[in-house]
Structures are given as structure tokens and as C-alpha cells.
N, C-alpha and C positions, 0 to 999 in steps of 0.2 A: 764342716769337719775337714781337716786337711788330709786325713788318711795316713798321716805320719805316725810311726811308732813313737812312744814317749822318749825313747833313748835316741831318737834321730838327731844327728848333728845339725840338721837344718834348724831345729828348734833350740838346741843347746847353745849353738854358736852362731846366732843370726848375722853377726857382723863379719864373719869370715868370708873372704873372697871365694867365689865359685871356681873349682878346679875344672880343667878341661874334661877330665874323666867324669865328674859329676854332671856336667852339662851334656856330655855324650850319652850317659846313662839315662838322663831325663829325656833327651831327644829320642832315644830308642824306645822308651816306654810310651812316649807320646805318639810316635809313629805306629807302634803296635796297636795302641788303642784306636787310632784313626783307621788303620787298615781293617780292624775287626768290626768297625762301624759303631764303636762305643761312644764316639764324640763326633759332632757335625763338623763340616769343613770350616765354618766361620770360627768356631771355638778352637779348632786346631790351629788355624792361622794366627788368631789373636794370642794364643798361648805360646806358639813358636816365637812370635815377635817379642813377647814379654820375656821369654826365656833368654833370648840372645841380647836383650837390653839389660837384663839383671846383672848386677855386679857382685852381690853378696848372697849367701845361701838363704838368708832370711827373706829375701825377695822371692825365693822359690816356693816358700810355704803356701801362699795363696794359690799358686799355680797347680799345686798337687791336688786341689779340689776337683779339677776337671778329669783327673786320671781315675780309672777304676781302682778300687782298693786292691792292694797286692798282699795276698795272704801267702805265707810260706809255711810249709810243713815238710818234714822229711818223709820219705817213702816209708809206709808202715812195715814193709818187709825188711827195713834196716839197711838199704843200699846207700842211704845218705843223700840220694838225689833230691833236688828241690822240685816241688810241685807248685805251680802257680794257679791259684783258684780265683775265679771271679766271685763277686759278692753273691751269696745265695747258693753257691756250689758246695757240694760235700765231697770230701776226699774219700774215694772208694778204695778200700784196701786191695792190694794185689794179692790174690790167693796163689800160693805156691805149695807144691807137695811137701809134706813134712817128712823129709828124708832123714833128718838128723835125730829125731826123737827115738826111732827104733835102735839106732846105733848107740845112743846115750844109754838107753835102758839096758841094752845088752852088756855094755861095758860096766855100768854100775851094778847090775845083777851079778856079773861074773866076779867083780871085786868083792861084793858082799859074801858070795859063796866061799871065796878063798879065805876071807877073814873068819867065817864061821868054822871052816875046816881046821884052820890053824888053832883057833881057840879050843876046839874039841880035842885036837891032838895034844895041846899043852895040858888040858885038864886030865886026860887019861895017861899022861906021862910018856907019850911016845916021843915028844920033842921036849928037850931040856930035862 
């Protein structure tokens, strides 16, 4: 399994030349995996050689098999930051104090009370 998402341009456009940015990103991921100890030195060296010998993105597809899968999710608290998970890891939500719900309830409660008062005033003919 290549670990590539279905929508990956590597799979969609295999004959497209590799851009410098794509090669740099792949190198960064490979370096990180090696530094974490996810891949042995022989695999690292062979993959780096193949990476720099590759001319099309299709040639990168088999190389992705040596990389740990990259799972991306957004921070559950809604900050939009990306969290990189290793296979088998679970995204633990960040717990933050719920400061906005009290304010929202106060505002909605006040608005509801004002609406009820206006309706009662209209019914009893005080307004209009």
C-alpha cells in the first residue's frame, strides 16, 4: 500500500515531472521518518537515491511505501492546526474551558425575555 490518498496527484498524474517543492517535501518526510527511527539507514539511503533518480511523480508512488502513513486531522478545538499522527495513534482532543456557552446562554435568555415582554405588552395594549 502506498499510503497515498486517492486524490493524490502522484496517482492521478503519474507522468507529470516532479517539482522541486514535491521533491523537497518528500525529502523532509523521509528525513523525519529516519530521525524518528521509523526506517533503517539502508532503506533511507536506497529511498533517497531513488527519490533523486526519479523524474516523474509516478516513480514516487512505490517510494511512499517506506514512509509511515501520514494522517491529518484538524485540531478538535477548531484552531485549524494540523496534527500528524503515526499509524495506531489516536487524536486526543484538547480540552479547553467552555467560556462561550455561558455568554451565549445569557444573551439568548435575555433576548427571549425581551421578546416575551414585548408580546405581553402588545397583548395588553400598552404598545400599539
